[in-house]
N, C-alpha and C positions, 0 to 999 in steps of 0.2 A: 720142770713143770711148764705146761703151756698156759697161754692166757685164759683159756676157757676154764681150766681147773682152778686157776687163781680167782676168777670172777665168781665161780660157783662156790668156792670156799668162803669168799668174802660175803657173798649174799647170804649164805647159810649162817655165818657168824652174826651178821647184822640181824637177820630174821630171828635167830635164837635169842638175841639180846632184847629185841622189841616185843617178843611174845609176853613176857611178864608185865611189861608196861601196859599193853593192850588189855591183858586180863585184869589188872588192877583198875584201869579206867572203866572197864565194863562193870566191875563189881560196884564201883562208886556212882555209876550213872543212875540218876533219878532217885538217889537216896536222900533222906532227911536225917539230920542229927537226931540221936535217940531222945535227947531232952525235948527237942522241938516236937517230935512225934508224940511224945507223952502229953505235952501241953495241948497239942491239937486234938488228940483223942479225948482228953479231959474236957476241953471246951465243947467238942461236938456232943459228948455225953450230957453235959449240962444243958445244952440247947435241946437235945432230944427229950430230956426230962421236962423241961419247961414247956415244950410244944405238946407233949403228951398231957400234961396238966391243963394247959390252955384248951386243948381239944376236948378233954373231959368236961371242963366247965362250959364250953360252947355247946356241946351236945346236950347237957342238962338244961341249959338256958333255952335252947331251941325247943326242947320238949315242953318246957313250961310255956313258951310263947305259942306253940301249936295248940296246947290245951286252952289257953286264953282265947285264941282266935276261934277255936271251935265253940267255946262258950258264948263268945260275942256274936258269932253267926247265928247260933240258936236263939239268943236274946233278940236279935234283929228280926228273925223270922216271927217270933212270938209277938213282938211289938208291931210288926207289919200286919199280922193277922188281927190284932186288937184294933189297929187303926182302921182297917177295912170294916170291921164289925161296928165301930163307932160311927163311921160314915154312913152305914146303912141305917143305923138307928136314928140319926138326926135328919 
């Protein structure tokens, strides 16, 4: 055997032994343990529900405030008109 054949055989053997290592590292890259993933998912679901509930409350509150503002603006218009009327009378 010549040196080239030996080098090629050694490189092939080394490459073949490293392939499973790289494949397993690739599979594990960026993963989270199953129990941690479940905990994170549960926590995010809880936060989503809390935010949805809070959002519903705030929308209802905003609608009530808008109604009050509309009523107060109408009352101010009425009182302003009444004030002008009283100024003309006196």
